C-alpha positions in Angstrom: -187.2 15.9 -243.7 -185.2 14.6 -240.8 -183.9 17.4 -238.5 -180.2 17.2 -238.0 -178.9 17.5 -234.5 -175.3 18.5 -233.7 -173.4 15.8 -232.0 -170.7 18.0 -230.4 -170.9 18.9 -226.7 -169.9 22.4 -227.6 -171.1 24.0 -230.8 -169.9 27.0 -232.7 -171.1 28.2 -236.0 -168.3 26.5 -237.9 -169.1 23.1 -236.5 -172.8 23.6 -236.8 -172.3 24.4 -240.5 -170.1 21.3 -240.9 -172.6 18.8 -239.6 -175.7 20.7 -240.7 -177.2 21.3 -237.2 -179.6 24.1 -236.3 -179.0 24.1 -232.5 -176.5 25.8 -230.3 -176.8 23.7 -227.2 -176.2 20.2 -228.7 -176.4 16.9 -226.9 -175.7 13.3 -227.8 -178.2 12.0 -230.2 -179.9 8.7 -229.3 -179.8 7.7 -233.0 -177.0 8.9 -235.1 -177.9 10.7 -238.3 -179.4 8.5 -241.0 -176.2 8.8 -243.0 -174.2 7.2 -240.2 -176.5 4.3 -240.2 -176.7 3.5 -243.9 -173.7 5.4 -245.4 -173.9 8.5 -247.4 -175.4 7.7 -250.8 -174.8 4.0 -250.2 -171.1 4.5 -249.9 -170.4 1.8 -247.3 -166.7 1.1 -247.8 -163.5 2.5 -249.1 -163.8 0.3 -252.3 -167.2 2.0 -252.8 -165.6 5.4 -252.5 -162.9 4.3 -255.0 -165.6 3.3 -257.5 -167.4 6.6 -257.1 -164.2 8.6 -257.6 -163.3 6.6 -260.7 -166.8 7.0 -262.1 -167.4 10.7 -261.3 -163.9 12.2 -261.8 -161.8 9.4 -263.1 -159.2 11.4 -264.9 -158.3 13.5 -261.9 -154.9 12.6 -260.3 -155.3 10.3 -257.3 -151.7 9.2 -256.5 -148.2 10.3 -257.4 -144.9 8.8 -256.6 -141.5 10.2 -257.3 -139.2 7.5 -258.7 -135.7 8.2 -260.1 -136.4 11.9 -259.8 -139.6 11.9 -261.9 -143.1 12.1 -260.5 -145.3 9.3 -261.8 -149.1 9.9 -261.7 -152.1 7.7 -261.5 -155.7 8.9 -262.1 -158.6 7.5 -260.2 -159.5 5.3 -263.1 -156.0 3.9 -263.2 -156.0 3.4 -259.5 -159.2 1.4 -259.7 -157.7 -0.8 -262.4 -154.5 -1.4 -260.4 -156.5 -2.3 -257.2 -158.8 -4.6 -259.1 -155.9 -6.5 -260.7 -154.3 -7.0 -257.2 -157.7 -8.0 -255.7 -158.2 -10.6 -258.4 -154.7 -11.8 -257.7 -155.4 -12.2 -254.0 -158.5 -14.2 -254.8 -156.3 -16.4 -257.0 -154.0 -16.9 -254.1 -156.9 -18.0 -251.9 -157.6 -15.0 -249.7 -160.9 -15.6 -247.8 -163.4 -13.2 -246.2 -162.1 -12.2 -242.8 -158.5 -13.0 -243.5 -155.9 -10.6 -242.1 -153.4 -9.2 -244.7 -150.4 -7.5 -243.1 -148.8 -4.7 -245.1 -145.3 -3.5 -244.3 -143.2 -0.7 -246.0 -142.8 3.0 -246.5 -145.4 5.2 -248.1 -145.9 3.9 -251.6 -149.1 3.9 -253.8 -148.8 0.2 -254.3 -149.0 -0.5 -250.5 -152.0 1.9 -250.1 -153.6 0.0 -253.0 -152.9 -3.3 -251.1 -155.0 -2.1 -248.2 -158.0 -1.3 -250.5 -157.5 -4.5 -252.5 -157.6 -6.5 -249.2 -160.8 -4.7 -248.3 -162.3 -5.4 -251.7 -162.1 -9.1 -251.2 -163.5 -8.9 -247.7 -160.2 -9.3 -245.9 -158.8 -6.9 -243.2 -155.6 -4.9 -243.9 -153.2 -4.7 -240.9 -150.3 -2.1 -241.6 -147.2 -2.6 -239.5 -144.4 -0.1 -238.8 -141.6 -0.7 -241.3 -138.8 0.1 -238.8 -140.1 -2.5 -236.3 -137.7 -5.3 -235.6 -138.5 -9.0 -236.4 -139.6 -9.7 -232.9 -142.1 -6.8 -232.8 -143.4 -7.9 -236.2 -143.8 -11.5 -235.0 -146.0 -10.4 -232.1 -148.4 -8.5 -234.4 -148.4 -11.1 -237.2 -149.1 -13.9 -234.7 -151.7 -11.9 -232.7 -153.8 -11.1 -235.8 -153.1 -14.5 -237.4 -152.1 -13.0 -240.8 -152.2 -15.6 -243.6 -150.8 -13.1 -246.1 -148.1 -10.5 -245.8 -147.4 -7.8 -248.4 -144.0 -6.0 -248.0 -142.0 -3.5 -249.8 -138.5 -5.0 -250.2 -135.9 -7.6 -249.3 -135.4 -6.1 -245.8 -139.0 -6.7 -244.8 -139.0 -10.1 -246.5 -136.0 -11.1 -244.4 -137.7 -10.0 -241.2 -140.8 -12.1 -241.9 -138.8 -15.1 -242.9 -136.8 -14.8 -239.7 -139.9 -15.3 -237.6 -142.1 -17.4 -239.9 -141.7 -20.5 -237.7 -143.6 -18.6 -235.0 -146.5 -17.8 -237.3 -148.8 -20.7 -237.4 -151.3 -19.3 -239.9 -148.8 -17.6 -242.3 -149.0 -18.9 -245.9 -148.0 -16.4 -248.6 -145.6 -13.4 -248.8 -145.8 -10.8 -251.5 -143.0 -8.4 -252.2 -143.0 -5.2 -254.2 -139.3 -4.5 -255.0 -137.7 -7.5 -256.7 -134.1 -6.4 -256.1 -132.1 -9.1 -254.3 -135.0 -11.6 -254.4 -133.8 -13.8 -257.3 -132.3 -16.7 -255.3 -135.1 -16.9 -252.6 -137.4 -19.9 -252.5 -140.5 -18.7 -254.3 -142.9 -21.6 -253.4 -144.7 -19.2 -251.0 -143.1 -16.0 -252.2 -144.6 -13.8 -254.9 -143.7 -10.6 -256.7 -146.4 -8.0 -256.5 -146.5 -7.4 -260.2 -146.8 -11.1 -260.9 -149.8 -11.3 -258.5 -151.4 -8.5 -260.4 -150.7 -10.2 -263.8 -152.2 -13.4 -262.6 -155.2 -11.5 -261.4 -155.6 -9.9 -264.8 -155.3 -13.3 -266.5 -157.9 -14.8 -264.2 -160.3 -11.8 -264.7 -163.2 -13.8 -266.1 -162.8 -16.5 -263.5 -162.9 -14.3 -260.4 -164.5 -11.0 -261.4 -168.0 -12.1 -260.3 -166.6 -13.2 -256.9 -164.8 -9.9 -256.5 -167.9 -7.9 -257.3 -170.0 -10.0 -254.9 -167.5 -9.6 -252.0 -167.1 -5.8 -252.6 -170.8 -5.2 -252.9 -171.5 -7.2 -249.7 -169.4 -4.9 -247.6 -171.5 -3.1 -244.9 -170.9 -0.1 -242.7 -170.3 -2.3 -239.8 -167.7 -4.5 -241.5 -164.1 -4.1 -240.4 -162.2 -1.5 -242.5 -158.7 -1.8 -241.0 -157.0 -3.0 -237.8 -154.3 -0.7 -236.4 -152.1 -1.5 -233.5 -151.5 1.0 -230.7 -148.0 2.2 -230.0 -147.8 0.3 -226.8 -146.4 2.9 -224.4 -147.2 0.7 -221.3 -147.2 -2.8 -222.7 -147.9 -4.9 -225.7 -149.6 -3.1 -228.6 -153.4 -3.7 -228.9 -155.2 -4.3 -232.2 -157.8 -1.6 -232.7 -160.6 -2.7 -234.9 -162.1 0.2 -236.9 -165.2 -0.3 -239.0 -166.2 1.3 -242.3 -168.5 3.5 -240.3 -165.7 4.7 -238.1 -163.4 5.6 -241.0 -166.0 7.1 -243.4 -167.9 9.1 -240.9 -164.7 10.5 -239.4 -163.4 11.4 -242.8 -166.6 13.0 -244.0 -167.0 15.2 -240.9 -163.3 16.2 -240.8 -163.3 17.1 -244.5 -166.4 19.3 -244.0 -164.9 20.9 -240.9 -161.9 22.2 -242.9 -163.6 22.5 -246.3 -161.3 19.9 -247.9 -162.0 19.2 -251.5 -160.6 17.1 -254.4 -158.3 20.1 -255.2 -156.0 19.4 -252.1 -152.5 18.0 -252.4 -150.9 16.1 -249.6 -147.6 14.5 -249.0 -147.8 11.0 -247.5 -144.7 10.5 -245.4 -145.9 9.3 -241.9 -145.8 5.7 -240.9 -148.6 3.7 -242.7 -149.3 1.9 -239.5 -150.2 5.1 -237.7 -153.9 6.0 -237.6 -153.2 9.6 -238.7 -151.7 8.5 -242.0 -154.5 6.0 -242.6 -157.1 8.7 -242.2 -155.0 11.3 -244.0 -153.9 9.2 -247.0 -156.9 6.7 -247.3 -160.0 7.9 -245.4 -160.0 11.6 -246.2 -158.3 11.1 -249.6 -160.9 8.7 -250.8 -163.8 10.6 -249.4 -162.8 14.0 -250.7 -161.0 12.7 -253.8 -157.7 14.6 -253.4 -154.3 13.5 -254.5 -151.8 11.6 -252.3 -148.2 12.2 -253.2 -145.5 9.7 -252.0 -141.9 10.9 -251.7 -139.0 9.0 -253.3 -137.3 8.4 -250.0 -136.8 9.8 -246.6 -133.6 11.5 -247.8 -135.5 13.4 -250.5 -138.5 14.2 -248.3 -137.8 17.9 -247.9 -137.1 18.4 -251.6 -140.2 16.5 -252.5 -142.2 18.5 -250.0 -141.1 21.7 -251.7 -141.9 20.4 -255.2 -145.4 19.3 -254.3 -146.3 22.3 -252.1 -149.1 20.6 -250.2 -152.3 22.5 -249.4 -153.1 20.2 -246.4 -150.4 19.0 -244.0 -150.4 16.6 -241.1 -147.4 16.0 -238.8 -146.6 15.0 -235.2 -144.7 17.5 -233.0 -141.3 15.9 -233.7 -141.6 16.8 -237.3 -142.2 20.5 -236.6 -139.5 20.4 -233.9 -137.0 19.0 -236.3 -137.8 21.6 -239.0 -137.5 24.4 -236.5 -134.1 23.1 -235.5 -133.0 23.1 -239.1 -134.1 26.7 -239.5 -132.3 27.8 -236.4 -129.1 26.0 -237.5 -129.2 27.8 -240.9 -129.7 31.1 -239.1 -126.6 30.5 -237.0 -124.6 29.8 -240.1 -126.0 33.0 -241.9 -124.2 36.3 -242.0 -124.7 39.0 -239.4 -127.0 41.1 -241.6 -129.3 38.2 -242.5 -129.3 36.9 -238.9 -130.3 40.3 -237.5 -133.0 40.7 -240.1 -134.4 37.3 -239.4 -134.6 37.9 -235.6 -136.0 41.4 -236.1 -138.9 40.4 -238.3 -139.6 37.1 -236.4 -140.0 39.2 -233.2 -142.6 41.2 -235.1 -144.2 38.1 -236.5 -144.7 36.6 -233.1 -146.4 39.8 -232.0 -148.9 40.3 -234.8 -148.7 37.2 -237.1 -151.3 35.0 -235.4 -153.8 37.9 -235.2 -153.4 38.6 -238.9 -153.8 34.9 -239.7 -157.0 34.8 -237.6 -158.4 38.0 -239.2 -158.2 40.0 -236.0 -157.7 43.8 -235.9 -154.1 44.9 -236.4 -153.0 48.5 -237.1 -151.8 49.6 -240.5 -148.2 50.1 -239.6 -147.9 46.7 -238.0 -149.6 45.1 -241.1 -147.2 47.0 -243.4 -144.1 45.9 -241.4 -145.5 42.3 -241.5 -145.9 42.5 -245.2 -142.3 43.6 -245.6 -141.3 40.8 -243.3 -143.3 38.4 -245.5 -141.3 39.5 -248.6 -137.9 39.3 -246.9 -138.3 36.5 -244.4 -141.6 34.7 -243.9 -142.3 33.9 -247.6 -138.8 32.6 -248.4 -138.8 30.6 -245.2 -142.2 29.0 -245.9 -141.0 28.1 -249.4 -137.9 26.5 -247.9 -140.1 24.5 -245.6 -142.5 23.5 -248.4 -145.4 25.3 -246.7 -146.1 28.1 -249.1 -149.5 26.7 -250.2 -150.7 25.1 -246.9 -154.3 26.1 -246.2 -154.7 23.8 -243.2 -152.0 22.1 -241.2 -152.4 19.9 -238.2 -150.1 18.6 -235.5 -151.2 15.6 -233.5 -149.9 12.5 -231.8 -148.8 14.2 -228.6 -148.6 17.8 -227.2 -146.6 20.3 -229.0 -144.6 23.0 -227.2 -146.5 26.4 -227.3 -143.3 28.2 -228.5 -142.9 25.9 -231.4 -146.6 26.1 -232.3 -146.6 29.9 -232.2 -143.5 30.1 -234.3 -145.3 28.4 -237.3 -148.5 30.4 -236.9 -146.5 33.6 -236.7 -145.3 32.9 -240.3 -148.8 32.8 -241.5 -149.1 29.0 -241.6 -152.6 27.9 -240.5 -151.2 25.2 -238.1 -153.8 23.9 -235.7 -153.8 21.3 -233.0 -155.8 18.1 -233.2 -156.5 15.9 -230.3 -157.3 12.3 -231.1 -156.2 8.7 -230.8 -156.4 5.4 -232.7 -159.5 4.3 -230.8 -161.3 7.5 -232.0 -160.3 7.1 -235.6 -158.2 10.1 -234.9 -160.7 12.9 -234.2 -161.8 13.9 -230.7 -161.2 17.7 -230.7 -160.0 20.2 -233.2 -159.5 23.9 -233.5 -161.9 25.9 -235.7 -160.4 28.7 -237.8 -160.3 31.8 -235.8 -160.2 30.0 -232.4 -156.6 28.6 -232.6 -154.7 28.7 -229.3 -151.5 27.0 -228.2 -152.8 26.0 -224.8 -155.9 24.1 -225.9 -156.8 21.4 -228.5 -160.0 23.1 -229.5 -163.6 22.1 -229.4 -165.2 18.6 -229.9 -164.9 17.5 -233.5 -168.2 17.2 -235.4 -170.0 14.2 -234.2 -168.1 13.9 -230.9 -169.3 14.4 -227.4 -166.7 14.9 -224.6 -167.0 14.8 -220.8 -164.4 14.9 -218.0 -164.6 12.5 -215.1 -164.3 13.3 -211.5 -160.7 12.3 -211.5 -160.0 14.6 -214.5 -159.8 11.9 -217.1 -161.3 12.8 -220.5 -164.0 10.6 -222.1 -165.6 10.8 -225.5 -168.1 9.0 -227.7 -168.7 9.4 -231.4 -169.3 7.6 -234.7 -165.5 7.2 -234.9 -165.3 5.2 -231.6 -163.6 1.9 -232.2 -165.4 -1.4 -232.3 -163.1 -3.4 -230.0 -159.6 -4.4 -229.2 -159.0 -7.6 -231.1 -158.9 -10.7 -228.9 -158.9 -8.5 -225.8 -162.4 -8.2 -224.4 -161.1 -7.2 -220.9 -159.3 -4.1 -222.3 -162.2 -3.3 -224.5 -164.6 -3.3 -221.5 -162.2 -1.2 -219.4 -161.8 1.4 -222.1 -165.3 1.6 -223.7 -168.4 1.3 -221.5 -171.9 0.0 -222.5 -173.0 3.6 -223.3 -170.2 4.1 -225.8 -168.0 6.3 -223.6 -164.3 5.8 -224.3 -161.6 6.5 -221.7 -158.8 8.4 -223.3 -156.3 7.9 -220.5 -155.6 11.7 -220.7 -156.2 14.3 -218.0 -157.8 17.6 -218.9 -160.6 20.0 -218.5 -163.1 22.0 -220.6 -163.0 25.8 -220.3 -166.4 27.1 -219.3 -166.1 30.3 -221.2 -164.8 29.0 -224.6 -165.8 25.3 -224.5 -162.2 24.5 -225.5 -160.6 21.3 -224.2 -157.2 21.6 -222.4 -155.1 18.5 -222.0 -152.7 18.5 -219.1 -150.9 15.2 -219.6 -151.4 11.4 -219.7 -153.6 10.6 -216.7 -151.2 7.9 -215.6 -148.3 10.4 -215.7 -150.1 13.3 -213.8 -149.4 13.1 -210.1 -148.6 15.2 -207.1 -145.4 16.6 -205.8 -144.6 15.9 -202.1 -145.9 19.4 -201.2 -149.2 18.6 -202.9 -148.5 20.6 -206.1 -149.5 19.2 -209.5 -146.9 17.2 -211.3 -147.3 17.1 -215.1 -144.1 16.1 -216.8 -145.1 16.7 -220.5 -145.7 20.4 -219.8 -142.1 20.9 -218.8 -140.7 18.5 -221.4 -142.4 20.5 -224.2 -140.8 23.7 -223.0 -137.4 22.1 -222.9 -137.8 20.6 -226.4 -138.4 24.1 -227.9 -134.6 24.6 -227.8 -133.0 23.3 -231.0 -130.2 21.8 -228.9 -132.6 19.5 -227.0 -134.1 16.6 -228.9 -135.9 14.7 -226.1 -136.5 15.3 -222.4 -137.9 13.1 -219.6 -138.9 14.7 -216.3 -139.3 12.9 -213.0 -140.7 14.0 -209.7 -144.0 12.3 -208.9 -144.4 12.1 -205.1 -141.0 13.8 -204.6 -139.8 17.2 -203.3 -138.2 18.2 -206.6 -138.2 17.5 -210.3 -135.2 16.2 -212.2 -134.7 15.5 -215.9 -132.9 13.4 -218.5 -131.9 15.3 -221.6 -131.0 14.0 -225.1 -129.1 16.6 -227.1 -130.0 17.0 -230.8 -126.8 15.7 -232.5 -127.5 17.8 -235.7 -127.9 21.1 -233.9 -125.2 20.6 -231.3 -122.8 19.0 -233.9 -123.3 22.1 -236.1 -122.4 24.3 -233.1 -119.3 22.2 -232.4 -118.1 22.5 -236.0 -118.5 26.3 -235.9 -116.5 26.5 -232.7 -113.8 24.1 -233.9 -114.7 21.6 -231.2 -113.7 18.0 -232.2 -115.7 15.0 -231.1 -115.8 11.4 -232.1 -119.3 10.3 -230.9 -122.6 11.4 -229.5 -121.4 10.3 -226.0 -118.3 12.5 -226.2 -120.2 15.6 -227.4 -123.0 15.1 -224.8 -120.4 15.2 -222.0 -118.5 18.3 -223.3 -118.5 21.0 -220.6 -119.6 23.7 -222.9 -122.6 21.6 -224.1 -123.5 20.9 -220.4 -123.4 24.7 -219.8 -125.5 25.5 -222.8 -128.1 22.9 -221.8 -128.1 24.3 -218.2 -129.0 27.7 -219.6 -131.9 26.2 -221.5 -133.1 24.3 -218.4 -133.0 27.5 -216.3 -134.8 29.5 -218.9 -137.5 26.8 -219.1 -137.7 27.0 -215.3 -138.5 30.7 -215.4 -141.3 30.0 -217.9 -142.7 27.1 -215.8 -142.7 29.4 -212.7 -145.1 31.7 -214.5 -147.8 29.0 -214.4 -149.3 29.1 -210.8 -150.7 25.6 -211.2 -147.5 23.9 -212.4 -144.8 26.2 -211.0 -143.6 23.4 -208.7 -142.5 21.3 -211.7 -139.2 23.3 -212.2 -136.2 21.1 -212.9 -133.6 21.2 -210.0 -131.1 18.8 -211.4 -130.5 17.2 -214.8 -128.2 14.9 -216.7 -127.5 14.6 -220.4 -127.8 10.9 -221.3 -124.9 9.2 -222.9 -127.1 7.7 -225.7 -130.2 8.8 -227.6 -133.4 7.2 -226.5 -134.3 4.6 -229.1 -137.3 2.6 -230.2 -135.0 -0.4 -230.9 -134.0 -0.4 -227.2 -137.6 -0.2 -226.1 -137.3 3.3 -224.7 -139.6 4.9 -227.3 -142.6 3.6 -229.2 -142.4 3.4 -233.0 -144.3 6.8 -233.0 -141.5 8.2 -230.8 -143.5 8.5 -227.6 -141.5 8.1 -224.4 -142.0 4.8 -222.5 -141.6 6.3 -219.0 -141.9 3.1 -217.0 -139.2 1.3 -219.1 -136.9 4.3 -218.8 -137.4 4.5 -215.0 -136.5 0.8 -214.7 -133.6 0.9 -217.1 -131.9 4.0 -215.8 -132.8 3.6 -212.1 -129.2 4.1 -211.0 -129.0 7.5 -212.8 -132.3 8.6 -211.3 -131.1 7.6 -207.9 -128.0 9.8 -208.4 -130.1 12.7 -209.5 -131.8 12.6 -206.1 -129.0 11.7 -203.7 -126.8 14.8 -204.5 -124.1 12.9 -206.4 -122.1 15.1 -208.8 -121.4 12.2 -211.1 -122.7 8.7 -211.9 -121.1 5.8 -213.6 -123.5 3.5 -215.6 -123.6 0.6 -218.1 -126.4 0.5 -220.6 -127.6 -2.3 -222.9 -128.0 -1.1 -226.5 -129.2 -2.5 -229.9 -127.0 -1.7 -232.9 -128.4 -0.9 -236.4 -127.7 -4.4 -237.6 -129.6 -6.0 -234.7 -126.6 -7.0 -232.6 -126.8 -6.4 -228.8 -124.1 -4.7 -226.8 -123.5 -2.3 -224.0 -121.9 1.0 -223.4 -120.5 2.5 -220.2 -120.1 6.1 -219.3 -119.6 8.5 -216.3 -122.1 11.3 -216.5 -121.9 14.7 -214.9 -125.0 15.8 -213.0 -125.7 19.5 -213.1 -127.8 21.7 -210.7 -130.2 24.2 -212.3 -131.3 27.5 -210.8 -135.0 27.7 -210.0 -137.4 30.5 -209.3 -138.6 30.7 -205.8 -142.3 29.8 -205.5 -144.4 29.9 -202.3 -145.5 26.6 -200.9 -149.1 27.7 -201.2 -148.8 28.7 -204.9 -147.0 25.4 -205.8 -149.8 23.4 -204.1 -152.7 25.3 -205.7 
């Protein structure tokens, strides 16, 4: 019997159990476990997992979608039949092995099935962000050379048609929703259901070919290609193999004891690696049910109805939910508001310890139980988190205060550190070792090291194959020994083995006095306040830090209504004197918190400005995953940054914007710049 060796650089009993190791000082194995070479039980692809699920527990629900207020359910047998029909239809259209099939739309079972159908015929699915504009889509479609595109509705059809003259390999477009499509030229345009019907009609003709292609898939064949968010330049196509996806899914399911009994809500962008692993990789490996909401407007209601047991979301989702809670509390009566704050104060003190099974005295437990009946339980039910066994936040760092709020309610929210190139998983937090200031220990199968410059590196079975058509970037990111550079700065705690991420390596710098500059640390503290939606901090190489602030229109607008303050636009509300004063209080409170960290105390914000517009992905200021594009913002708003540092009390500016219908325009504004009080810190402490 082959002895299993743990692949994590730091091992605890939970990880050891997950990967079956017998050691407690693990190292990188020269040869990965036999299963990672050949596939567990011969399961070498997502289509193979689908067939296993349909054969072994075929009547178990696999997908649900809410349509017209009613949940429609498909079992694993039904899903296999739907995917087979579409795969046969793709063969009928002429899809070849190695072709790229782009998929665009919101979370719908049919589009997930499209990815698996493409894999079944030996093609490579390439999901795109549905809110991307036509120009962004044109780049990805041309870069991967997609011959076939499967979209949700008329809006996406129009975007592809708009740029089709730039796509030299594009041939066929398949749409799911037929509304508005009757008068289009259908010579190369096909309805999804018609493609399936044609596949069923051609079953006898193509079934042998389909079976041959599916059975020929290997562990090293490409499973999916996902494009990076492109924070610093054009997105890169990350090639992930079946090995990457299945091994990562298998290890992560074992780590958190995920089974076919789980329920998830698929609401994140399908082009994001987190959703692909969540809704395809882990779902097909464990066999649990994927639920798709009716629309973004019904998301919260659908979340409450499903009551997921496993939940995955970026920090922005949790920030938005917390803002909604705080707004409701401000609107509540005095008694309810006092009760909420009283029991939440107690929850922050003992809730995380109770969740982790740590000692808490009887009276505190009793008070927490009463709080659960009166506050925490109803609040979790309102959020849709009553049944969550495991929740993860990932994508970027979450503010400690926001993270602690959810855990204090008894929600097992944990931090996950990963990236597209790692097939998500680099580090995760084992139960009982959850902290707001770390991202946990190396995930099963992952080895981590920190370079001399503080940059974090990893290698694992989930490490990506390559950047498509970009050997230079591949070589600069992944070395010959398999070590992948994350681009993040951090360190591993000697005592606990936990990884701490400071910031993006390219964003971490030095203040003029030599103190550490880490903008994300300060930005997360600012975004804890419901009134602040986004913050961008500057100060690298300078004497002081300054900040751009975006107010949260929902939260601040609600406050304005309660106080009978009229406003006609975001710009007018952002410039209101009382809003400026409220944000100034938040900045100064955040400064006091920053000052408590001896390593980052020099990053306090001395001056700030509330921007006259929200940072927007359509304007190139954010990625489609809502990450800040710092360099673009620095260039675009250089006049405002200059005013922050030259002592000007106001600055007049003109900014180019993109409207919802795609038209370009500009807006002008005169912005007031506010000074914020800071906590005095010695030069020595700031530089340490």
